[in-house]
C-alpha positions in Angstrom: 81.7 256.4 70.4 85.3 255.3 70.4 87.7 256.8 67.3 90.0 254.3 65.3 93.8 255.6 65.6 95.1 257.5 62.7 97.3 255.0 61.5 94.7 252.4 61.2 92.1 254.7 59.4 95.0 255.9 57.2 96.1 252.3 56.4 92.5 251.3 55.6 92.0 254.4 53.3 95.1 253.9 51.2 94.5 250.1 50.7 91.0 250.7 50.1 91.6 253.3 47.5 94.4 251.0 45.7 92.3 248.0 45.7 89.4 250.2 44.2 91.2 252.1 41.6 94.3 249.9 40.5 92.4 246.8 39.2 90.0 249.2 37.1 93.1 251.2 35.8 94.4 247.6 34.6 91.0 246.8 33.0 91.1 250.0 31.2 94.6 249.3 30.0 96.1 252.2 31.6 98.4 250.3 34.0 98.6 250.3 37.7 100.6 253.5 38.2 97.6 255.6 36.9 95.6 253.9 39.2 97.6 254.8 42.2 97.9 258.3 41.1 94.2 258.6 40.4 93.7 257.0 44.1 96.1 259.9 45.5 93.9 262.5 43.8 90.8 261.1 44.9 91.5 260.8 48.7 93.8 264.1 48.6 93.0 267.5 49.6 91.7 268.6 46.1 89.7 265.2 46.0 87.4 264.1 49.0 90.0 265.7 51.2 90.6 262.8 53.6 94.2 263.2 53.9 95.7 266.3 54.6 99.5 265.5 55.7 100.6 264.9 52.5 104.5 265.8 52.6 104.7 263.2 55.8 103.1 260.6 53.6 105.2 261.4 50.6 108.5 261.5 52.8 107.6 257.9 54.2 106.6 256.5 50.6 109.9 257.4 49.3 111.2 254.3 51.0 109.3 252.4 48.3 111.9 253.9 45.8 114.8 252.9 48.1 113.7 249.6 48.4 113.4 249.5 44.5 116.9 250.7 44.1 118.1 248.1 46.8 116.6 245.2 44.4 117.8 246.8 41.1 121.5 246.6 43.0 120.9 243.0 43.8 120.7 242.2 39.9 123.7 243.9 39.1 127.1 242.4 40.1 130.0 244.8 40.8 132.0 243.7 37.4 128.7 244.4 35.3 128.1 247.9 37.3 131.8 248.6 36.4 131.1 247.8 32.8 128.4 250.6 32.7 130.8 253.3 34.2 130.8 255.0 30.9 127.0 255.3 30.3 126.6 256.4 33.8 128.9 259.2 34.0 129.1 259.8 30.4 125.6 259.4 29.1 124.2 260.7 32.5 125.9 263.8 32.6 125.2 264.5 29.1 121.5 264.1 29.6 121.4 266.3 32.9 123.7 269.1 31.9 122.2 269.4 28.0 118.6 269.6 29.7 119.7 271.8 32.4 121.2 274.4 30.2 118.3 274.4 27.6 115.9 274.8 30.4 117.7 277.6 31.8 118.3 279.4 28.6 114.5 279.3 28.1 113.5 280.4 31.5 116.0 283.4 31.1 114.3 284.0 27.8 111.0 284.0 29.4 112.0 286.7 31.9 112.5 284.7 35.0 115.5 285.9 37.4 118.8 283.7 36.7 118.3 282.5 40.4 114.8 280.9 39.6 116.1 279.8 36.3 119.0 277.9 37.5 117.2 276.0 40.2 114.4 275.1 38.1 116.2 274.1 35.4 118.1 271.7 37.6 115.3 270.4 39.2 113.2 269.9 35.9 116.1 268.0 34.5 115.7 265.2 36.8 113.3 262.1 35.8 111.3 259.5 37.8 113.3 256.6 38.6 110.0 254.9 40.0 108.1 255.3 37.2 110.8 254.7 34.4 112.1 251.5 36.1 108.8 250.3 37.0 107.7 250.9 33.2 110.7 249.3 31.9 110.2 246.2 34.0 106.8 245.7 33.0 107.8 245.8 29.5 110.8 243.5 29.9 113.5 246.0 28.7 115.6 246.7 31.6 118.2 244.4 29.9 117.8 245.9 26.6 120.3 248.6 25.2 117.5 251.4 26.1 116.8 249.7 29.5 120.4 250.0 30.7 120.9 253.5 29.1 118.0 254.6 31.1 119.1 253.2 34.3 122.6 254.7 33.9 121.1 257.9 33.3 118.7 257.8 36.5 121.5 256.5 38.7 123.7 259.4 37.8 120.8 261.5 38.4 120.4 260.1 41.9 124.1 261.0 42.5 123.7 264.5 40.9 120.9 265.5 43.2 123.5 265.6 46.0 125.5 268.6 44.4 122.1 270.1 43.6 120.9 270.5 47.2 124.1 272.0 48.2 124.0 274.5 45.5 120.5 275.2 46.3 121.6 276.0 50.0 124.4 278.2 48.9 121.7 280.6 46.4 119.5 280.5 49.3 119.2 284.2 50.5 118.4 282.9 54.0 121.2 280.9 54.6 123.4 282.1 57.4 126.8 283.9 56.5 129.7 282.0 56.9 127.7 278.5 57.3 129.7 277.1 54.2 133.3 277.6 55.1 136.2 275.8 53.4 136.6 273.7 56.8 132.8 272.8 57.1 132.9 271.8 53.0 136.0 269.5 53.6 134.3 268.2 56.9 131.2 267.0 54.8 133.3 265.8 52.1 134.9 263.7 54.5 131.8 262.2 56.2 130.5 261.3 52.6 133.6 259.5 51.6 133.5 257.8 54.9 130.1 256.7 55.1 130.4 255.3 51.3 133.7 253.4 52.3 131.9 252.0 55.1 129.2 250.7 53.1 131.6 249.1 50.6 133.9 247.6 53.3 131.1 246.4 55.5 129.3 245.0 52.5 132.6 243.1 51.6 133.3 241.9 55.0 130.6 242.1 57.6 127.2 241.5 55.6 127.8 238.0 54.6 129.1 236.7 57.7 126.1 238.4 59.5 123.4 237.4 57.4 124.9 233.5 57.6 124.7 233.8 61.4 121.1 235.1 61.1 120.1 232.3 58.8 121.4 229.7 61.1 118.7 230.7 63.6 116.1 229.1 61.2 113.5 231.9 62.0 112.3 233.1 58.6 110.6 236.4 60.2 113.9 237.3 61.8 115.7 237.1 58.2 113.2 239.5 56.8 113.5 241.8 59.7 117.2 241.6 59.1 117.0 242.3 55.2 114.6 245.4 56.3 117.1 246.4 59.0 119.9 246.3 56.3 117.8 248.9 54.0 116.9 251.1 56.8 120.1 251.2 58.5 122.0 252.0 55.2 119.3 254.7 54.2 119.6 256.4 57.6 123.3 256.5 57.2 122.8 258.2 53.9 120.5 260.8 55.2 122.9 261.8 58.1 125.2 262.9 55.7 123.0 264.3 53.3 123.2 261.7 50.6 120.4 259.9 48.7 118.8 257.2 50.4 118.2 255.4 47.3 121.7 255.9 46.2 123.2 254.1 49.6 120.4 251.1 49.3 121.8 250.6 45.6 125.1 250.0 46.8 124.1 247.7 49.4 122.3 245.9 46.6 125.2 245.6 44.3 127.6 244.4 47.2 125.2 241.7 48.0 124.8 240.7 44.3 126.9 237.8 44.2 126.0 236.4 47.8 124.2 233.3 48.3 121.4 235.2 49.9 120.4 237.3 46.8 117.3 235.3 46.2 116.2 235.3 50.0 116.3 238.8 50.1 114.3 239.6 46.9 111.6 237.1 48.0 111.7 239.0 51.5 111.8 242.6 50.3 109.6 242.5 47.1 106.3 242.4 49.0 107.4 245.7 51.2 108.9 247.1 48.0 105.6 247.0 45.7 103.3 248.3 48.3 105.6 251.2 49.5 105.8 252.1 45.7 102.1 252.2 45.5 102.0 254.4 48.3 104.4 256.5 46.9 102.5 257.0 43.8 99.4 257.5 45.8 101.3 260.4 47.8 102.3 262.1 44.4 98.8 262.0 43.5 98.0 263.8 46.7 100.9 266.2 46.4 99.4 267.9 43.4 98.4 271.4 44.4 95.7 272.2 42.1 94.9 275.3 43.9 98.3 276.9 42.7 97.7 275.6 39.2 94.1 277.1 39.3 95.6 280.4 40.0 97.8 280.5 37.1 96.7 277.8 34.9 98.4 279.0 31.5 101.9 279.3 33.3 101.7 275.8 34.7 100.4 274.3 31.1 103.4 276.4 29.6 105.7 275.0 32.2 104.5 271.2 31.8 104.6 271.4 28.0 107.8 273.3 27.8 110.1 271.4 30.1 108.9 268.1 28.7 109.3 269.1 25.2 112.9 270.5 25.6 114.1 267.3 27.5 112.4 265.4 25.0 114.6 266.9 22.3 117.8 266.6 24.2 117.2 262.9 25.2 116.0 261.8 21.7 119.3 263.4 20.4 121.3 261.3 22.8 119.5 258.2 21.9 120.2 258.4 18.4 123.9 259.4 19.4 124.4 256.2 21.4 122.5 254.0 18.5 119.6 252.9 20.9 117.4 250.9 18.3 114.9 253.2 16.8 111.9 251.3 17.9 113.1 251.9 21.5 113.6 255.4 21.4 110.0 256.6 21.9 109.6 255.2 25.2 113.2 255.8 26.1 112.4 259.7 25.5 109.0 259.6 27.2 110.2 257.9 30.4 113.2 260.5 30.9 111.3 263.6 29.4 109.3 263.8 32.7 109.8 265.1 36.1 111.0 263.2 38.8 110.5 262.4 42.8 113.9 264.3 43.4 112.7 267.4 42.0 110.1 267.5 45.0 113.0 267.6 47.2 115.1 270.1 45.4 112.2 272.4 45.1 111.2 272.3 48.6 114.8 272.8 49.8 114.8 275.9 47.4 111.7 277.2 48.7 112.8 276.8 52.5 116.4 278.4 51.7 114.8 281.3 49.8 116.5 280.1 46.5 112.8 280.0 45.2 109.5 281.9 46.1 107.0 279.7 47.3 104.5 280.3 45.0 106.8 279.6 42.1 108.0 276.1 44.0 104.5 275.1 44.1 104.2 275.4 40.5 107.0 273.7 39.5 106.0 271.1 41.9 102.6 270.9 40.4 103.9 271.0 37.0 106.6 268.0 37.7 103.5 265.8 39.5 101.2 266.4 36.4 104.2 265.2 34.0 104.5 262.0 36.3 100.6 261.7 36.1 100.7 262.3 32.2 103.5 259.7 31.7 101.7 256.3 32.1 98.7 257.8 30.2 101.2 258.9 27.2 102.7 255.4 27.3 99.4 254.0 26.6 98.9 256.2 23.5 102.3 255.3 22.7 101.6 251.7 22.4 98.1 251.9 20.7 98.9 254.7 18.3 102.4 255.2 17.7 104.8 251.9 18.3 102.3 249.7 15.6 103.3 252.3 13.0 106.6 253.3 13.9 108.4 251.3 11.6 106.5 252.8 8.7 107.9 256.5 9.3 111.4 255.3 8.9 113.0 255.0 5.4 114.7 251.5 6.1 114.5 249.3 9.4 118.1 248.6 10.7 119.2 245.0 10.0 118.0 242.7 12.3 114.6 243.7 12.8 111.4 242.2 11.3 110.0 244.2 8.5 107.8 241.8 6.9 105.8 238.6 8.1 107.8 235.4 8.7 106.5 231.8 7.4 109.0 229.5 9.0 107.3 226.4 10.8 109.3 226.7 13.9 109.3 229.8 16.0 112.0 230.1 18.8 111.6 232.8 21.4 115.2 233.4 23.0 118.5 232.9 21.5 120.9 232.4 24.4 122.8 229.0 25.2 119.5 226.9 25.2 118.0 228.5 22.2 121.2 228.3 20.1 121.5 224.7 20.7 118.0 224.0 19.4 118.5 226.4 16.5 121.7 224.6 15.5 120.0 220.9 15.8 117.1 222.1 13.2 119.7 223.9 11.1 121.6 220.7 10.5 118.2 219.1 9.5 117.5 221.8 6.9 114.4 223.2 9.0 113.9 226.9 8.8 113.3 228.7 11.9 112.1 232.3 12.9 114.2 233.4 16.1 113.2 236.2 18.3 115.5 237.9 21.0 115.6 241.2 22.4 118.8 241.7 23.1 121.0 243.8 20.9 124.3 242.0 22.0 122.6 238.6 21.1 122.1 239.8 17.7 125.5 241.1 17.1 127.1 237.4 18.1 124.5 235.7 16.2 125.3 237.5 12.8 129.0 236.8 13.4 128.1 233.2 13.3 125.7 233.4 10.4 122.5 233.0 12.1 119.6 235.1 11.1 117.9 236.4 14.4 115.3 238.8 14.6 115.1 241.7 17.1 111.9 241.7 19.1 110.4 241.1 22.3 108.4 237.8 22.2 105.9 238.8 25.1 104.3 241.6 22.4 101.5 240.0 20.5 102.3 242.1 17.4 105.7 240.7 17.0 104.7 237.2 17.6 102.1 237.7 14.7 104.9 239.1 12.5 107.2 236.5 13.4 104.8 233.8 12.0 103.0 232.4 15.2 99.8 232.2 13.1 101.3 229.9 10.4 104.0 228.2 12.6 103.8 224.6 13.7 106.0 224.6 16.8 107.0 227.3 19.2 110.0 226.9 21.2 110.0 228.6 24.5 113.7 229.3 25.1 113.7 232.5 27.2 115.6 232.7 30.4 113.5 234.5 32.9 110.1 232.6 34.0 108.0 235.8 34.2 108.2 236.5 30.0 108.4 233.0 29.7 104.9 232.4 31.3 103.5 235.5 29.5 104.6 234.5 26.0 102.9 230.9 26.9 100.1 232.4 27.8 99.6 234.7 24.6 100.4 231.6 22.5 98.0 229.4 24.0 94.8 232.2 24.0 96.0 233.6 20.3 97.6 230.8 18.7 96.1 227.3 20.3 97.5 225.3 17.2 100.9 225.7 18.2 102.8 222.9 19.8 104.6 224.5 22.6 108.2 222.9 23.8 109.2 225.0 26.8 112.3 225.1 29.0 111.7 225.5 32.5 114.4 227.3 34.9 113.1 225.0 37.7 110.3 222.8 39.2 108.2 226.0 40.1 108.4 227.2 36.7 107.8 223.8 35.2 104.5 223.7 37.2 103.3 227.2 36.3 103.8 226.1 32.6 101.8 223.1 33.2 99.1 225.3 34.5 99.2 227.1 31.4 98.8 223.8 29.3 102.1 223.3 28.3 103.0 219.6 28.4 106.5 219.4 26.7 108.5 221.1 29.5 112.3 220.4 29.8 113.8 221.5 33.0 117.0 223.2 32.1 119.5 221.6 34.3 118.0 218.3 35.0 119.6 216.1 32.0 122.9 217.7 32.4 122.9 217.1 35.9 122.3 213.2 35.3 125.2 213.5 32.9 127.6 214.8 35.4 126.2 212.3 37.9 126.9 209.5 35.6 130.6 210.8 35.3 131.0 210.9 39.1 129.7 207.1 39.7 132.1 206.0 37.0 134.8 207.6 38.6 133.8 205.9 41.8 134.0 202.4 40.2 130.6 201.7 38.9 130.4 199.9 35.8 129.3 201.6 32.6 126.1 199.5 32.2 125.0 199.5 35.9 125.6 203.4 35.6 123.4 203.8 32.9 120.7 201.4 34.2 121.0 203.3 37.6 120.1 206.8 36.2 117.6 205.6 33.8 115.6 204.6 36.8 116.3 207.5 38.6 115.1 209.8 35.5 112.0 207.7 35.2 111.3 207.7 38.7 112.1 211.8 39.1 109.8 212.6 36.2 106.7 210.2 37.4 107.4 212.0 40.8 107.1 215.5 39.3 103.9 214.5 37.6 102.7 213.3 40.9 103.5 216.1 42.8 102.1 218.6 40.0 98.3 218.2 41.1 99.4 219.5 44.8 101.8 222.2 43.8 99.7 224.8 45.3 99.3 222.8 48.7 102.8 222.9 49.9 102.3 220.6 52.6 100.9 218.2 50.4 103.4 218.5 47.7 106.2 217.9 50.4 104.7 215.0 51.7 104.5 213.4 48.1 107.9 214.2 47.6 109.5 212.8 50.7 107.2 209.5 50.3 108.4 209.3 46.5 112.1 209.9 47.7 112.0 207.2 50.3 110.5 204.8 48.0 113.5 205.3 45.6 116.1 205.2 48.3 114.7 201.9 49.7 114.4 200.4 46.0 117.9 201.4 45.3 119.2 200.1 48.7 117.6 196.6 48.0 119.5 196.7 44.5 123.0 197.6 46.2 122.3 194.6 48.7 121.5 192.2 45.7 124.5 193.4 43.6 126.7 192.9 46.6 125.4 189.1 47.1 125.8 188.5 43.3 129.4 190.0 43.5 130.2 188.0 46.5 129.0 185.0 44.9 131.1 185.5 41.7 127.9 186.2 39.7 128.4 190.1 39.8 131.6 192.5 39.2 133.4 194.6 41.4 131.7 198.1 42.0 131.8 200.8 44.3 132.9 199.8 47.9 135.4 196.7 46.5 138.8 196.6 47.7 141.1 198.9 45.6 143.8 196.1 45.5 141.5 193.6 43.9 140.4 196.5 41.4 144.2 196.8 40.4 144.8 192.9 40.4 141.7 192.7 37.8 142.8 195.5 35.7 146.7 193.9 35.5 145.3 190.8 34.0 143.4 192.3 31.4 144.9 192.6 27.9 146.6 196.3 27.0 144.3 196.8 24.2 141.1 196.3 26.2 142.2 197.4 29.5 139.6 199.9 30.9 140.6 203.3 32.3 140.0 203.5 35.8 140.1 206.7 38.1 
């Protein structure tokens, strides 16, 4: 009997394990990460033993973290990244140095050698970028103060991993004498600066023209290949000079954050990122060396509890120092107190260089992997047992947070530029409204102008109840992002079916998704303002005000009717496009016929001069108008 190739067998194994375990973990409320980790343990050397080359898989799967950092960079414009420079280097350095110092002191007191204490404390000070950003994204907290602070710390950790690896090589007893001479160190620094400069300059000068050229080929699969080639190429350059692949991909994403290809790149890379991140978590589960831990279970337990507890103390103190909202501190602390994927690299490099004994490196790697396994479970316990009661453990909630149930008849989710206008109209009519927004910056601005806006993430059912969704009559869905908007709409339809939902849609796709949830009163956020701009353009082109209003009224009516006709087919792209083309053709034919009739009336003296008339005739007409009734023409 012929045997299947190894890549096919492993692909089937990984996909089958993920498909079986992740939905079960989701159904149990444990989250996808726990499902992936459990799948890795099951198929790894200490489960059924179906996979043995764990380290090779782990190295490949780390590319999922690289793709994730590239997508994070695409969401950060250079100006916003520059605004985060202080938390990145200030808060990030405080976390890494504070945790490393306390961990090193604890290790020395426990009797470890200074070399083991130093290397172990540096590796354990790092946190899991993959789990932290994934969890914050699922909770819609990346744009909150705690999310930005966590991101700043994680980005600094990626930068700090570079000197850590260099220090590990210097501490190694097996390093060759004279390997790190001043000249070699200077050459390494020159290579690092050169590669970063090449990425920055290349991103500014070459990437956009290259992507435009590729886009003109009108071959979607080649553009997808180019997107992957971009990330792989930059990661390869970073590896050649000993830098973090994830850091290079992040820089590339930032440089393309303002390009016209940002959304296309996100769409192309997102599926690969999700699959590779899942594979990364599976590989982490497989990499747990239960043999080493079973030989010293008490030491592993002390390592795990000790380093997580010490890091939690430092990180919670930092959260209080930078005034992160109190209800965000537990999640912020837990996500950063765990170990990280870069710790695997540091400890493996230290064992290879002789800076750590092999058995100790296995124990530290096992403790880190266990912390990553426990974090999603602890998050579930935090959500179910701690956070619902957290407000009652403090003496007084900060201003702006909901401390008691609200009873206003209108609930507004989101207080950006859209929600503010709705709130102003309601306020002018004396209609009270409860407003929820999870941005601290928005709260500060709202208080400046006298609005009462409550801090809270409207995608959480408990906060919707506290905000009075059970008693309110209308829910105004004014959040910007389609994902949270759809989640809030689904919660409201399921738990508060009496609520009339008035929603804002980002585009036609978002509009269709809201309609699928049974929301019928949906406004596309730019539709009406675009019509008003078109009205101004037509008037500047010479059309009379009455004709412009009639034209736009017909266009508006037709567009809304066309959207309703397209909706039943929005999951069948070919049919939807056919309906759209048919509708647009009908509108163009109708408007052309009306223009022809208008021209005939104008020629017969029955109409008025419009667009296309002789400019001298327009000037002559204007000259005969009385000064006080003369229309202003462009």
